[in-house]
Structure formats: structure tokens, C-alpha cells
N, C-alpha and C positions, 0 to 999 in steps of 0.2 A: 473310478470308471474311465476317466479320460486317458487315452493312450495314443500318443502321437504316431505310433507305429502302425495303426490301423490303415487299411486301404481306404481311399475316398469312397463315398457312398454312390458314386456314379462313375461312368467311364470317361476317360480323357478323350477318347475317340468320339463319343457322343457330344461332348462339349465342343470339340473342334468343329463338328458338323454344324452345331447350333450357332457358333460364332463366326465361322469361316476362317478360323485361325489354324495354325499347324499344331499337331499333337506334340511337337518338340518345343513349343513356345513355353518358356519358363513362367511367364506371367499367367498363362492359361492354367498351368499346373498349380500355381499358387492360388489362383481364384477357386479352383476345385477343392483344394485342401482347406481353404478358409470357409467355403460354403459347407463342406462336410463337417468341419469342426463346429461351426455355428449350430448346425442342426443337432449334432450330438450334445453340445453344451446346453442348448435350450430344452432338449428332451431328457437330459441326464441319463442317456441311454446310448450305448455304443452302436446299436442297431445291427451291425455286422455280427456274424457268429464268432463268439469268443468263449474261452474257458477262463473262469475267474474264481478266486477264492475270496469269500467274504466272511466277516466276523459279525455275528448277530447277537442281540440281547434276547433273553427269554423272559416271559412273564409267568412262567410256571405252568403253562398249558401244555397240551399235547401236540400243538401244531405251530408252525412258523411260516412266514411268507417271505419268499426270496425277492430281492429288489428289482430284478430285470426279467422281462418276458420276451418271447416264450421260452420256457425251460425245455431243453432238448435232452439233458442227461444230468443226473446227480451222481458224481463219481465217488465222493467221500463226504461223510458227515461225522464230525467230532463234537462230543459234548464233554466239557471240562477236560479236554485233552485225550479222551478215550474214543477210539473209533467205534461207531455204531453202524450195524448193518440191517437191523430190523425196523426199517422205515419204508414209507412209500412217498411218492412225489407225483405232482401233476404238472402238465404243461403250463397251467395257469399260475405256477409258482408256489404251490403249497407243499410243505413237507409235514407228514403226520407220523406220530409214533403211537404205540399202544399204551405208553406210560407217560406221566408228566415229565417235562424237561425242567431241570432245576431252575428256579426263579433267580437268575443272576445275569447281570450285564456282561456282555462279551464272553459268554460261556459256550457259544455254539460257533463252530467253524464249518463252512460248507464249500466244497469245490464243485462247481457246476458249469455246464455248457448252456449258453443261451444266445438268442439272436436269430438273425435271418440269413440264409444263403440260398438263393440270391437275395439281395436287398429288394424290398418291395418296390414295384414300379412307381407308386405314388411318391415315395421318398426320393427315388432317383429323379423323377420329374421336377420336384420343387428344388432339389439341390442343383440340378442343371440350370434351372431358371435363375436361382440366386447366384450361382457361379458366373453365369453370363453377365448378369448385372454388375457383379464385382469386377469382372474382367474389363468391362467398359469404364469403370470408375476408379480402378487402381491408381494410386497416386502417381502422378507424372508431372513433368515440367513442360510448360508451353512457353515458347519465347518467339518473339518476332522483332525485326528491326525496320524502322521507317526512317530513312535518311540517317541522321546522326543519333537518333534516339532508339534505344533498345529496351524492350519490356520483357520481363520473365514472370510467369505465374505458376503457381503450384496448384494442382487439383487435389481435392480432399476426397476421402472415401466415405461417402454417405449413401448407403443402399438400404432401402426400406424392404418390407416383406409384403407378400400378397395374402389374400384370404386363403388360398390353397395352402400356402406355407403354414399359416396359423392352424389350419385344420389338420395338417399332417403332424405338426408339433403336438397338438392336443391329443391326437390319436396314439402317438408313441411315447408320450411323456411319462416318466417314472417319478413319482413323488417321494 
């Protein structure tokens, strides 16, 4: 699922407004990428609209469940390497056939489109909140000199999460 080429889950312009930083600030861009990556990793879901090919196991039944929601399109279904066209699918991730699917592991390959476009506002909000916190805490060096004595400290990245973050992760989590 993880794809480093996906766009962040919120806009850099919104994060710049929230933090008062410039949209050209590399540290700001990094914070947004990190927050988006954290959300995707914790939900095991790209959230953004993507087309993906997955290989699934079959238990010999007539239906399968796709791993990510919502499903927007199923463009190809192959069972044991043979393309199948007599199936139906639902936005809730179910694929159903009129006949049993062979009871074999890794026997089904599905190419499907899933996700959100635009990204839901609740997701954008918690990602912006997390990115702003990360931006403030990104590792940096603080140094000062008093007389002949100089001190240098490094700050560490420790950012917690909010109840709203946890609620959004729970809502979009794929098991």
C-alpha cells in the first residue's frame, strides 16, 4: 500500500496559513509529508484515490472482500490467471460471482480503483494539526554563547496525537 509518490493528504498552502510559514519552506513540506505518511501507515490505507493491483486468497466461496475502501471501479479480475468478466462489485469492497472461486491461496488478482478525491475534510484537518506539531518539533540545533562558554543542544522529534487523530485513524483503518 505505501507509496511515497502519493500527494500529501492536505495542502501545503493550508499548512502555511496554520503555521505562519512560507509554502516554500522545506521543513514545512517535510512536516506535511511526515504527517501524511503517519496517517497512511496507521490506517494501512492510502486514503487518496489510487488504482492498485492486489493478489488475494480464496476460501472456495463465491465472494471476496477487497482490502481498501471505498471501491470506485474494478477494472480487471483474474482467477488462476484467467480474466473473468461475469462478476459484480460494490463500493463496500465486495466482489461476487455466480460460481465458486477455486479454494487456493493467491489465486485471485484484482485491479481496482479506490480512495477519496478530494481527501475527506476530517482527514485533512488532523493531518494539518499533526504536521503543524511536527513542524514545531522537527530536529534542530539550539546554541548559545555566554562569555567564554558555548552550549549546543539538539531537539528531538516527539509529537503525540489527539483524540480527533485517533478517531480519524479508527474511521479509515483497514485491517
